[in-house]
Each structure stands twice: as structure tokens, then as C-alpha cells.
C-alpha positions, 0 to 999 in steps of 0.5 A: 584616082581623081578623088586624091587629089580633092580628099588633098586639098579638102586636106591642106584646107581643113590644117589651114583652116585648124589654127585659126579654129583654135584662138576662138573659144565660141568655136571648139565644138567646129575645131573637134568635128573639123579634127575628125574629118583631118584624121578620116581624110588621112586613112582614105589617102594612105588606103587609095595610095595603098591600093594605088 
């Protein structure tokens, strides 16, 4: 279950980074990709929590 803390750390980092990207119009594409990654991480966390 070592993967769960790593995913939670990555999620926290990306969620903290995202608002700053929202203020940068030149980084809009990056913000979209980060949003996609956040959703994927949330799904992975849910799946791991349901397993264990």
C-alpha cells in the first residue's frame, strides 16, 4: 500500500499548483493536463481504498 501515500502527495502537489496555472493564460494547456491527472489520481486512490 505504499502507492497510496505517494498518490496522495502527488494529488496535493497538483491541486496546490493548479490555481496558479489558472492565472496564466499562456499555460492553459498545462492546466488542462493537470486537471486530467488529478482526476486519474483520485480514481486510483478510490480504487486502492476500496481494495484495502
